[in-house]
N, C-alpha and C positions, 0 to 999 in steps of 0.2 A: 479650293480645288487645287490638286498637283498640276504640274505641268503637262503630265501624262493623260491625266482626265480632261483637262482642257483641250489638249490636242485631239483626243478621241471624239469629244463633243463637237468641235469644229469640223472634223473630217466627216462624222455622222451626219451632219446637218448638210455638208456638200453632196454626201451620197445620196441622201433623201432628196435633196433640193434640185440635183441636176443629173443624177443617175451616174456618178462618178466612181470608178474603181479606185482603190487604194493607190495605185501606180500612177493615176492622172492627177490624184490631190498631191502626192508626193513631188511631182514634177511642176507644180505651180511656183511661179516666182512673184514677188510683190507688184511687178508690173502687169501680171495677168489678171489681178484682182482690184477692182475699183469699189471700195466700200462705201465711199459717199454717194455713188449712184447706184449701188447695188447690182454689180455686174461682173461677170467673170468669163474669162476665155482662154482656150490654149489649144495645142494640137494633141491629140490622143497619142499615148506612147505605143500603143499597139499598132496603130493604122497611120498615124500622121495626119488623119482628117481633123478639120477643126471643129471644135465644140464650143458653144456660147451658152450662157444661161442668165436670167436676172435672179437675184439672190433675194431670198425671204429676209424680213427684219431679224428673224431669229438666228439665221445663218451669220448675217453680218454681225450679230452681237456676239455669237460663239466665236468667231474669228477674231474679232477684237480683244475678247477675254483671254485668248491664246496669246495674241501678239503683245499683251501686256507683260507676259512672262516668258516670252520666247528666248530660249537659251542662245548663246553665241555658239556659231558653228564650230565641230571639232576639227574641220579642215577648210583651207581657204576656198577651196572649190565648191563648197557648199553653202558659201555665204549668200548665194542668191536663191537660195530654197526658201519659200514661205514657211513651210513646216518641218520643224526639227523636233527630235525626240529630246527628253530631258538631259541626254550626254551630248546633244549636239549633232546627232546623226540624222540624215533624212528620213523621212517616216517610212520610206520605201526606197531600197537601193540593192545594187549587185556589186559584188566584189569578185575579181578573179585572181587566180594565182596558178603557178605552174607546179603540178605533183606529179613526180615520176615522169617527167617530160611531157605532161599533157595539161591544157588549160582546164581549170575546174572553177566554174562559177557558182558562188553562194549567194541566194537571195534572202535578204532580210526584210521582213514585212513586220514593221512595230504595229501597224494599224490592225492587221489581220490577227496578230498574236493579242493584242489588247481586246479586241473584239470576241474573240474565243475565249479568253479568260472571263470577260464580263458575263458572256452567255452562260458558262459553266457555273459562275457564282449564282447567276439568277436561276440555274435549274433547267434552263431552256435550249442548251446546246444539242444539236441533231445533226445529222447529215443534211447538207445543201444550205444551212443557216450559217451565214458568215458575213463578213463585210460586203461582199459582193452582191449579197441579195438585196441591197439598197437598190442597186443598178435595175434589178429584175422588178421589184416593187415599183420604181419610177416608171418603167416601160409599161406595166400593167395599168396603172392608174391614169397615165397620161392621155390614152386614147381619145377619150370623150372631148378634150379640151383644145384639141387643134389639129391642124392640117399634118399628115404624116410627114412631109418634109421639114416641117418645123420641129416636130419630135425627134427626128432623125439628126438635125443641126444640134439641139441641145445635147443629145447623146454622142454625138461625134461619129454618127454613121454616114456610109456613102450614101449619096443621094442619087438614086437612079436617074439617068437623063439629064443631070444637070450638066451645064457646060463649065462650071467652076464650083468645086467642092469646098472651095475656101472664100466664096462671096459671103460676106457678113449679112446677117439679118439685123433689123433694128430691134432694140429692146422691146418695143411695144409689140412687136409680132411674137417675141419670145413669152412675155408675160403671162397672157391667158393660160398656157400650159402649166407654168411653173406654179402661178397662183392658184389653178385648179387642183394640182397635187397637193399644194399646201392645205388647201381647205379640206381634203379628204383625210390627210395626216394629222392635222393640228386642230381641226374643227373650225366652225365659221369665224370664231373670233381671233384665231391664229396665235397672236402675242399672248405669253403667259401661259400657254397651256403645254402641258407634257407631250413630247413626241411619243406616240404609240405605235406600235407594230401592227401591220396589217397583214404580215406574211402568215 
């Protein structure tokens, strides 16, 4: 597998496992992910709210596979990013420059582009089907497996009525939800089975 395909697989597993958007995955640092204990957390890039998730064995394996070939960062300021493209850029980043006296921001989304390319190759690209669809899939499948505030914490949503949106939940509180979604996506056996789309 190429660096790009390992990156896409690891990111896709995180998207399915925890309902992460590409920006949230690209913002992860090595300190945010505990592969030994199967756990990840960070603040959402859009809202700043905490998200936490227990990781499936398949997700951990995909991340380890990517890390075995992770390239060096193209710039020193990207050295703390867990996921880098084959040329050492963050999997999602923005750059700004001045054009005719105005700031212009360019967004580079390697994960979104790679997902779109794969969907086109498979002949299943259509409006609304993108990397972000994993977040919607997770949200739809998670409902039967846990209380709403736990699902919101995994997805990094604001928890209404909470005095502390950053108070951490224990992994054993998160696991029934993530494992429930895993069972639906990967089947009862989980390990060794192909991830299949339910969109």
